[in-house]
MIRO-227814 format. One record per residue (C-alpha): residue in one letter; x, y, z negated. Coordinates in pm, whole numbers, plus 50000, padded with zeros to 5 digits. Layout:
// MIRO-227814
[pt 'a',[X,Y,Z]]
...
This chain:
// MIRO-227814
[pt 'm',[73698,22051,94163]]
[pt 't',[73704,22178,93823]]
[pt 'i',[73971,22327,93675]]
[pt 'f',[74024,22513,93321]]
[pt 'i',[74215,22808,93215]]
[pt 'n',[74194,22852,92796]]
[pt 'n',[73953,22568,92787]]
[pt 't',[73720,22749,93023]]
[pt 'g',[73571,22543,93312]]
[pt 'l',[73574,22628,93661]]
[pt 'n',[73428,22472,93976]]
[pt 'l',[73620,22548,94253]]
[pt 'y',[73685,22491,94582]]
[pt 't',[73971,22227,94669]]
[pt 'g',[74277,22436,94869]]
[pt 'a',[74200,22697,94555]]
[pt 't',[74499,22854,94455]]
[pt 'v',[74665,22999,94093]]
[pt 'l',[74540,23358,94175]]
[pt 'd',[74175,23174,94292]]
[pt 'a',[74121,23065,93954]]
[pt 'l',[74246,23381,93766]]
[pt 'r',[73991,23540,94003]]
[pt 'a',[73691,23246,93914]]
[pt 'y',[73741,23282,93515]]
[pt 'y',[73739,23606,93464]]
[pt 'r',[73427,23646,93658]]
[pt 'e',[73278,23402,93383]]
[pt 'l',[73394,23639,93099]]
[pt 'q',[73222,23911,93312]]
[pt 's',[73543,24069,93240]]
[pt 'd',[73778,24300,93436]]
[pt 'f',[74071,24173,93672]]
[pt 'p',[74346,24279,93479]]
[pt 'e',[74524,24532,93674]]
[pt 'k',[74882,24323,93551]]
[pt 'l',[74835,23983,93546]]
[pt 'p',[74896,23743,93249]]
[pt 't',[75163,23479,93198]]
[pt 'i',[75055,23160,93325]]
[pt 'l',[75129,22822,93177]]
[pt 'd',[75037,22458,93301]]
[pt 's',[75023,22237,93023]]
[pt 'f',[75449,22158,92966]]
[pt 'g',[75410,22555,92888]]
[pt 'n',[75594,22607,93235]]
[pt 'e',[75534,22951,93422]]
[pt 'i',[75343,22883,93687]]
[pt 'e',[75276,23167,94002]]
[pt 't',[74979,23281,94179]]
[pt 'd',[75074,23150,94466]]
[pt 'g',[75083,22759,94336]]
[pt 's',[74821,22472,94395]]
[pt 'l',[74583,22366,94146]]
[pt 'i',[74474,21999,94093]]
[pt 'h',[74157,21872,93967]]
[pt 'l',[74140,21894,93575]]
[pt 'q',[74415,22085,93559]]
[pt 'r',[74467,22305,93283]]
[pt 'l',[74629,22594,93282]]
[pt 'y',[74655,22939,92968]]
[pt 't',[74722,23288,92982]]
[pt 'i',[74923,23515,92790]]
[pt 'd',[74872,23900,92817]]
[pt 'f',[75118,24108,92826]]
[pt 'e',[75025,24323,92543]]
[pt 'y',[75114,24030,92322]]
[pt 'n',[75437,23903,92540]]
[pt 'e',[75591,24273,92465]]
[pt 'k',[75471,24299,92111]]
[pt 'l',[75679,23949,92076]]
[pt 'f',[75992,24113,92241]]
[pt 'e',[75949,24422,92024]]
[pt 'n',[76225,24383,91744]]
[pt 'd',[76468,24274,91931]]
C-alpha cells in the first residue's frame, strides 16, 4: 500500500503501523530516526499515535518538537 508523509510517497506492506511508516520516511530521506518522535497528524489535523493502523493512500504530516516548543515559547 502507498502512504504519504509530508507529501513523500512510501510503499509499505499491508498492516503497517504509523511507526513503520515513520521509519520508512526517515530512511527515504536518508536521515537518522529522531530520538524524540515528531507530532504526527492525519489529513484532518488530528494527532495520531504511532501504533495506529494505516490505509492505502493515507496522508500524514509531522511537526518537529523544536517547532512545537517555539510555538508555545511566549505563553
